[in-house]
A tleap script that builds the chain and sets N, CA, C and O, in Angstrom:
source leaprc.protein.ff14SB
mol = sequence {
  NMET LYS ARG THR PRO LEU ARG LYS VAL SER
  ASP LYS LYS ARG ALA GLN LEU ALA ASP GLU
  LYS LYS LEU THR GLU ILE LEU TYR ILE LYS
  GLN LYS GLY LEU CYS ALA ASP CYS GLY ASP
  ARG LEU GLY TRP GLY ALA ALA LYS HIE GLU
  ILE VAL PHE ARG ALA HIE GLY GLY SER PRO
  THR ASP GLU ASP ASN CYS VAL LEU LEU CYS
  LEU PRO CYS HIE SER ALA ARG HIE GLY ILE
  ARG VAL ILE MET GLU GLY CLYS
}
set mol.1.N position { 135.355 63.833 61.830 }
set mol.1.CA position { 135.763 65.272 63.108 }
set mol.1.C position { 134.383 66.104 63.143 }
set mol.1.O position { 133.667 66.590 62.267 }
set mol.2.N position { 134.345 66.061 64.224 }
set mol.2.CA position { 133.027 66.953 64.725 }
set mol.2.C position { 133.269 68.468 64.862 }
set mol.2.O position { 134.181 69.050 65.450 }
set mol.3.N position { 132.117 69.012 64.099 }
set mol.3.CA position { 132.513 70.644 64.169 }
set mol.3.C position { 131.409 71.215 64.719 }
set mol.3.O position { 130.237 70.839 64.731 }
set mol.4.N position { 132.231 72.697 65.417 }
set mol.4.CA position { 131.817 72.981 66.743 }
set mol.4.C position { 130.923 74.069 66.010 }
set mol.4.O position { 131.332 74.392 64.895 }
set mol.5.N position { 130.155 74.475 66.312 }
set mol.5.CA position { 128.657 75.254 65.515 }
set mol.5.C position { 128.752 76.772 65.741 }
set mol.5.O position { 128.047 77.244 66.633 }
set mol.6.N position { 129.465 77.502 65.102 }
set mol.6.CA position { 129.489 79.261 65.287 }
set mol.6.C position { 128.519 79.845 65.957 }
set mol.6.O position { 127.334 79.615 65.719 }
set mol.7.N position { 129.002 80.808 67.029 }
set mol.7.CA position { 127.587 81.396 67.784 }
set mol.7.C position { 127.286 81.933 67.118 }
set mol.7.O position { 128.098 82.094 66.207 }
set mol.8.N position { 125.866 82.690 66.969 }
set mol.8.CA position { 125.182 83.917 66.346 }
set mol.8.C position { 125.616 85.280 67.234 }
set mol.8.O position { 125.885 85.262 68.435 }
set mol.9.N position { 125.619 86.110 66.623 }
set mol.9.CA position { 126.078 87.722 66.933 }
set mol.9.C position { 124.880 88.286 67.531 }
set mol.9.O position { 124.071 88.851 66.795 }
set mol.10.N position { 124.747 88.231 68.329 }
set mol.10.CA position { 123.492 89.065 68.250 }
set mol.10.C position { 123.287 90.705 67.407 }
set mol.10.O position { 124.053 91.278 66.631 }
set mol.11.N position { 121.957 91.112 67.935 }
set mol.11.CA position { 121.642 92.603 66.813 }
set mol.11.C position { 122.490 93.997 67.743 }
set mol.11.O position { 122.959 95.035 67.275 }
set mol.12.N position { 122.450 93.553 69.092 }
set mol.12.CA position { 123.295 94.554 69.597 }
set mol.12.C position { 124.787 94.286 69.599 }
set mol.12.O position { 125.539 95.136 69.121 }
set mol.13.N position { 125.239 93.214 70.083 }
set mol.13.CA position { 127.208 93.049 69.326 }
set mol.13.C position { 126.963 93.955 68.072 }
set mol.13.O position { 126.978 95.182 68.170 }
set mol.14.N position { 126.728 93.276 66.840 }
set mol.14.CA position { 126.367 93.695 65.918 }
set mol.14.C position { 126.329 95.203 65.873 }
set mol.14.O position { 127.433 95.736 65.759 }
set mol.15.N position { 125.228 96.036 65.944 }
set mol.15.CA position { 125.704 97.189 66.428 }
set mol.15.C position { 126.823 97.838 66.805 }
set mol.15.O position { 127.508 98.564 66.084 }
set mol.16.N position { 127.029 97.540 68.087 }
set mol.16.CA position { 128.369 97.627 68.965 }
set mol.16.C position { 129.602 97.904 68.130 }
set mol.16.O position { 130.420 98.821 68.204 }
set mol.17.N position { 129.508 96.794 67.260 }
set mol.17.CA position { 130.822 96.351 66.581 }
set mol.17.C position { 131.182 97.437 65.340 }
set mol.17.O position { 132.322 97.686 64.946 }
set mol.18.N position { 129.574 98.190 64.673 }
set mol.18.CA position { 130.030 98.740 63.849 }
set mol.18.C position { 130.338 99.941 63.924 }
set mol.18.O position { 130.948 100.460 62.988 }
set mol.19.N position { 129.906 100.844 65.327 }
set mol.19.CA position { 130.021 101.658 65.595 }
set mol.19.C position { 130.906 101.877 65.772 }
set mol.19.O position { 131.421 102.859 65.236 }
set mol.20.N position { 131.731 100.900 66.821 }
set mol.20.CA position { 133.753 101.147 66.700 }
set mol.20.C position { 134.373 101.003 65.605 }
set mol.20.O position { 135.401 101.671 65.501 }
set mol.21.N position { 133.917 99.952 64.225 }
set mol.21.CA position { 134.337 100.290 63.383 }
set mol.21.C position { 134.430 101.636 62.595 }
set mol.21.O position { 135.337 102.014 61.853 }
set mol.22.N position { 132.832 102.505 63.067 }
set mol.22.CA position { 132.835 103.787 62.186 }
set mol.22.C position { 133.655 104.765 63.128 }
set mol.22.O position { 133.703 105.944 62.779 }
set mol.23.N position { 134.199 104.442 64.103 }
set mol.23.CA position { 134.825 105.124 65.614 }
set mol.23.C position { 136.130 105.241 64.397 }
set mol.23.O position { 136.575 106.225 63.805 }
set mol.24.N position { 136.456 103.947 64.339 }
set mol.24.CA position { 137.830 103.621 64.166 }
set mol.24.C position { 138.372 104.983 62.723 }
set mol.24.O position { 139.281 105.812 62.742 }
set mol.25.N position { 137.437 104.697 61.757 }
set mol.25.CA position { 137.605 105.356 60.176 }
set mol.25.C position { 137.891 106.527 60.831 }
set mol.25.O position { 138.993 107.060 60.710 }
set mol.26.N position { 136.630 107.186 61.814 }
set mol.26.CA position { 137.081 108.781 62.259 }
set mol.26.C position { 138.563 109.519 63.041 }
set mol.26.O position { 139.176 110.586 63.065 }
set mol.27.N position { 138.610 108.263 63.568 }
set mol.27.CA position { 139.724 108.151 64.731 }
set mol.27.C position { 140.992 108.698 63.654 }
set mol.27.O position { 141.757 109.649 63.814 }
set mol.28.N position { 140.903 107.737 62.524 }
set mol.28.CA position { 142.095 107.381 61.781 }
set mol.28.C position { 142.168 108.944 60.666 }
set mol.28.O position { 143.132 109.559 60.210 }
set mol.29.N position { 141.133 109.092 60.580 }
set mol.29.CA position { 140.921 110.318 59.720 }
set mol.29.C position { 141.222 111.903 60.622 }
set mol.29.O position { 141.265 113.048 60.170 }
set mol.30.N position { 141.352 111.525 61.693 }
set mol.30.CA position { 141.322 112.942 62.624 }
set mol.30.C position { 142.761 112.761 62.844 }
set mol.30.O position { 143.504 113.680 63.189 }
set mol.31.N position { 143.190 111.371 62.605 }
set mol.31.CA position { 144.612 111.801 63.046 }
set mol.31.C position { 145.832 111.558 61.701 }
set mol.31.O position { 147.044 111.360 61.616 }
set mol.32.N position { 145.035 111.663 61.074 }
set mol.32.CA position { 145.629 111.498 59.205 }
set mol.32.C position { 146.295 110.455 59.232 }
set mol.32.O position { 147.212 110.349 58.418 }
set mol.33.N position { 146.121 109.742 59.856 }
set mol.33.CA position { 146.771 108.466 60.160 }
set mol.33.C position { 148.186 107.780 60.899 }
set mol.33.O position { 148.866 106.761 60.775 }
set mol.34.N position { 148.167 108.753 61.560 }
set mol.34.CA position { 149.502 108.817 62.411 }
set mol.34.C position { 149.068 108.871 64.040 }
set mol.34.O position { 148.222 109.476 64.698 }
set mol.35.N position { 150.488 107.564 64.403 }
set mol.35.CA position { 150.000 107.169 65.687 }
set mol.35.C position { 150.170 108.014 66.532 }
set mol.35.O position { 151.129 108.784 66.579 }
set mol.36.N position { 148.711 107.928 67.741 }
set mol.36.CA position { 149.205 109.458 68.306 }
set mol.36.C position { 150.060 109.307 69.856 }
set mol.36.O position { 150.069 110.085 70.810 }
set mol.37.N position { 150.732 108.025 69.674 }
set mol.37.CA position { 151.953 108.772 70.250 }
set mol.37.C position { 153.305 108.781 69.846 }
set mol.37.O position { 154.049 109.723 70.120 }
set mol.38.N position { 153.771 107.503 69.028 }
set mol.38.CA position { 155.001 108.102 68.959 }
set mol.38.C position { 154.988 109.023 67.251 }
set mol.38.O position { 155.986 109.741 67.198 }
set mol.39.N position { 154.677 109.061 66.786 }
set mol.39.CA position { 153.122 109.902 65.427 }
set mol.39.C position { 154.451 109.105 63.798 }
set mol.39.O position { 155.003 109.647 62.841 }
set mol.40.N position { 154.406 107.570 64.355 }
set mol.40.CA position { 154.543 106.973 62.920 }
set mol.40.C position { 153.695 107.011 62.276 }
set mol.40.O position { 152.671 107.633 62.557 }
set mol.41.N position { 153.925 106.158 60.898 }
set mol.41.CA position { 152.105 105.849 59.806 }
set mol.41.C position { 151.746 104.765 60.529 }
set mol.41.O position { 152.630 104.080 61.043 }
set mol.42.N position { 150.465 104.453 60.675 }
set mol.42.CA position { 149.648 103.493 60.946 }
set mol.42.C position { 149.324 102.868 60.380 }
set mol.42.O position { 148.297 103.125 59.752 }
set mol.43.N position { 150.153 101.293 60.176 }
set mol.43.CA position { 149.880 100.247 59.474 }
set mol.43.C position { 148.208 99.567 59.658 }
set mol.43.O position { 147.182 99.979 60.198 }
set mol.44.N position { 148.547 98.439 58.968 }
set mol.44.CA position { 147.636 97.018 58.979 }
set mol.44.C position { 147.510 96.811 60.590 }
set mol.44.O position { 146.505 96.181 60.920 }
set mol.45.N position { 148.344 97.228 61.624 }
set mol.45.CA position { 148.294 97.456 62.955 }
set mol.45.C position { 147.632 97.669 63.973 }
set mol.45.O position { 147.525 97.013 65.009 }
set mol.46.N position { 146.969 99.065 63.498 }
set mol.46.CA position { 146.392 99.939 63.818 }
set mol.46.C position { 145.765 99.668 65.350 }
set mol.46.O position { 144.875 98.818 65.389 }
set mol.47.N position { 146.109 100.252 66.509 }
set mol.47.CA position { 144.164 99.517 67.782 }
set mol.47.C position { 143.945 100.740 68.157 }
set mol.47.O position { 144.475 101.829 68.379 }
set mol.48.N position { 142.814 100.068 68.143 }
set mol.48.CA position { 142.239 101.597 69.096 }
set mol.48.C position { 142.387 101.194 70.709 }
set mol.48.O position { 142.179 100.063 71.151 }
set mol.49.N position { 142.645 101.937 71.213 }
set mol.49.CA position { 143.017 102.094 72.914 }
set mol.49.C position { 141.909 103.060 73.578 }
set mol.49.O position { 141.859 104.098 72.918 }
set mol.50.N position { 141.200 103.072 74.423 }
set mol.50.CA position { 140.445 103.767 75.352 }
set mol.50.C position { 141.076 104.237 76.049 }
set mol.50.O position { 141.799 103.274 76.305 }
set mol.51.N position { 141.602 105.357 76.892 }
set mol.51.CA position { 141.876 106.185 77.665 }
set mol.51.C position { 141.148 105.821 79.115 }
set mol.51.O position { 141.777 105.541 80.136 }
set mol.52.N position { 139.892 105.872 79.023 }
set mol.52.CA position { 138.986 105.498 79.889 }
set mol.52.C position { 138.878 103.707 80.255 }
set mol.52.O position { 139.327 103.471 79.133 }
set mol.53.N position { 138.746 102.803 80.634 }
set mol.53.CA position { 138.844 101.812 80.481 }
set mol.53.C position { 137.160 101.242 80.039 }
set mol.53.O position { 136.433 102.205 80.284 }
set mol.54.N position { 136.439 100.266 79.586 }
set mol.54.CA position { 135.389 100.251 80.174 }
set mol.54.C position { 134.537 99.831 81.300 }
set mol.54.O position { 133.339 100.025 81.506 }
set mol.55.N position { 135.831 98.940 82.277 }
set mol.55.CA position { 135.437 98.766 83.176 }
set mol.55.C position { 135.697 99.816 84.452 }
set mol.55.O position { 135.427 99.532 85.619 }
set mol.56.N position { 136.323 101.191 83.968 }
set mol.56.CA position { 135.960 102.056 84.529 }
set mol.56.C position { 135.383 102.824 84.314 }
set mol.56.O position { 135.619 103.908 84.849 }
set mol.57.N position { 134.290 102.671 83.391 }
set mol.57.CA position { 133.419 104.134 82.715 }
set mol.57.C position { 133.866 104.255 81.491 }
set mol.57.O position { 132.943 104.341 80.681 }
set mol.58.N position { 134.212 104.268 81.339 }
set mol.58.CA position { 134.555 104.548 80.148 }
set mol.58.C position { 133.576 104.085 78.848 }
set mol.58.O position { 132.890 103.068 78.953 }
set mol.59.N position { 133.557 104.972 77.509 }
set mol.59.CA position { 133.286 104.571 76.911 }
set mol.59.C position { 133.583 104.223 74.930 }
set mol.59.O position { 134.035 105.097 74.189 }
set mol.60.N position { 133.268 103.043 74.525 }
set mol.60.CA position { 134.174 102.179 73.527 }
set mol.60.C position { 134.136 103.140 72.098 }
set mol.60.O position { 135.117 103.337 71.381 }
set mol.61.N position { 132.771 103.679 71.871 }
set mol.61.CA position { 132.518 104.654 71.129 }
set mol.61.C position { 132.236 105.816 71.029 }
set mol.61.O position { 131.526 106.256 70.125 }
set mol.62.N position { 133.058 106.926 72.503 }
set mol.62.CA position { 132.814 107.837 72.409 }
set mol.62.C position { 133.973 108.786 71.711 }
set mol.62.O position { 134.395 108.907 72.861 }
set mol.63.N position { 134.671 109.386 71.106 }
set mol.63.CA position { 135.123 109.727 69.872 }
set mol.63.C position { 136.416 110.982 70.736 }
set mol.63.O position { 137.486 111.337 70.243 }
set mol.64.N position { 135.805 111.439 72.185 }
set mol.64.CA position { 137.419 111.863 72.904 }
set mol.64.C position { 137.714 110.980 73.869 }
set mol.64.O position { 138.677 111.442 74.481 }
set mol.65.N position { 137.338 109.788 74.397 }
set mol.65.CA position { 137.917 108.911 75.020 }
set mol.65.C position { 138.922 107.498 74.290 }
set mol.65.O position { 139.540 106.667 74.955 }
set mol.66.N position { 138.842 107.559 72.816 }
set mol.66.CA position { 139.624 106.986 72.625 }
set mol.66.C position { 140.730 107.386 71.534 }
set mol.66.O position { 140.439 108.393 70.887 }
set mol.67.N position { 142.058 106.714 71.190 }
set mol.67.CA position { 142.630 107.111 70.216 }
set mol.67.C position { 143.586 105.855 69.163 }
set mol.67.O position { 143.264 104.667 69.181 }
set mol.68.N position { 144.345 106.195 68.607 }
set mol.68.CA position { 144.534 105.315 67.804 }
set mol.68.C position { 145.693 105.341 68.311 }
set mol.68.O position { 146.123 106.384 68.804 }
set mol.69.N position { 146.722 103.726 68.280 }
set mol.69.CA position { 148.188 103.771 67.788 }
set mol.69.C position { 148.297 102.536 67.556 }
set mol.69.O position { 147.436 101.655 67.572 }
set mol.70.N position { 150.172 102.464 67.180 }
set mol.70.CA position { 150.450 101.678 65.962 }
set mol.70.C position { 150.730 100.508 67.639 }
set mol.70.O position { 150.639 100.979 68.773 }
set mol.71.N position { 150.971 99.415 67.425 }
set mol.71.CA position { 151.253 98.078 68.506 }
set mol.71.C position { 151.646 97.834 69.103 }
set mol.71.O position { 151.233 97.040 69.949 }
set mol.72.N position { 153.293 98.639 69.044 }
set mol.72.CA position { 154.337 99.128 69.915 }
set mol.72.C position { 153.685 99.910 71.500 }
set mol.72.O position { 153.797 99.772 72.718 }
set mol.73.N position { 152.869 100.900 70.347 }
set mol.73.CA position { 153.109 101.815 71.219 }
set mol.73.C position { 151.853 101.791 72.132 }
set mol.73.O position { 151.733 102.578 73.071 }
set mol.74.N position { 150.682 100.613 71.734 }
set mol.74.CA position { 149.236 100.402 72.374 }
set mol.74.C position { 150.090 99.057 73.686 }
set mol.74.O position { 149.911 98.882 74.892 }
set mol.75.N position { 150.807 98.517 72.884 }
set mol.75.CA position { 151.346 97.416 73.762 }
set mol.75.C position { 152.365 97.830 75.158 }
set mol.75.O position { 152.618 97.328 76.253 }
set mol.76.N position { 152.787 99.136 74.328 }
set mol.76.CA position { 153.298 100.234 76.078 }
set mol.76.C position { 152.553 100.911 76.776 }
set mol.76.O position { 152.864 101.463 77.831 }
set mol.77.N position { 150.921 100.933 75.945 }
set mol.77.CA position { 150.676 101.786 77.351 }
set mol.77.C position { 149.798 100.447 78.325 }
set mol.77.O position { 149.078 100.626 79.307 }
set mol.78.N position { 150.165 99.094 77.647 }
set mol.78.CA position { 149.733 98.388 78.352 }
set mol.78.C position { 150.597 97.704 79.401 }
set mol.78.O position { 150.327 97.120 80.451 }
set mol.79.N position { 151.649 97.956 78.802 }
set mol.79.CA position { 153.073 97.335 80.189 }
set mol.79.C position { 154.040 95.883 79.434 }
set mol.79.O position { 154.901 95.112 79.857 }
set mol.80.N position { 153.031 96.155 77.613 }
set mol.80.CA position { 154.017 95.212 77.407 }
set mol.80.C position { 155.067 95.188 76.852 }
set mol.80.O position { 154.907 96.176 76.135 }
set mol.81.N position { 156.043 94.825 76.613 }
set mol.81.CA position { 157.351 95.358 75.657 }
set mol.81.C position { 157.269 94.347 74.467 }
set mol.81.O position { 157.018 93.142 74.436 }
set mol.82.N position { 157.591 95.324 73.437 }
set mol.82.CA position { 157.578 94.788 71.985 }
set mol.82.C position { 158.567 95.068 71.319 }
set mol.82.O position { 158.659 96.237 70.943 }
set mol.83.N position { 159.413 94.305 71.025 }
set mol.83.CA position { 160.974 94.156 69.722 }
set mol.83.C position { 160.439 94.399 68.672 }
set mol.83.O position { 159.922 93.397 68.180 }
set mol.84.N position { 160.308 95.458 67.995 }
set mol.84.CA position { 159.995 95.649 66.226 }
set mol.84.C position { 161.565 96.170 65.286 }
set mol.84.O position { 161.984 97.287 65.591 }
set mol.85.N position { 162.027 95.718 64.666 }
set mol.85.CA position { 162.776 96.169 63.695 }
set mol.85.C position { 162.837 97.131 63.230 }
set mol.85.O position { 162.132 97.103 62.221 }
set mol.86.N position { 163.657 98.806 63.458 }
set mol.86.CA position { 163.000 99.812 62.678 }
set mol.86.C position { 162.495 100.740 63.660 }
set mol.86.O position { 162.299 101.908 63.323 }
set mol.87.N position { 162.209 100.262 65.114 }
set mol.87.CA position { 161.849 101.383 66.604 }
set mol.87.C position { 162.298 101.094 67.150 }
set mol.87.O position { 162.308 101.599 68.273 }
savepdb mol mol.pdb
quit
């Protein structure tokens, strides 16, 4: 079987990913581990949501432009209906 070579991550992308990870940790502490929309405890499926999207000039690493949401709330913000037990 032929293996596909892994693409190398550029230094710029690596720095951006590190900044986004740090921001996620800051938001988790700021929101006390709760979803910004429904107030449920964030589990493994916490998603960082940008209020003003990158395509519209928003910054993915600006603390004032991002919130953490649970997966159902994040999907709802993007117009996707998710059915989960207990919600």
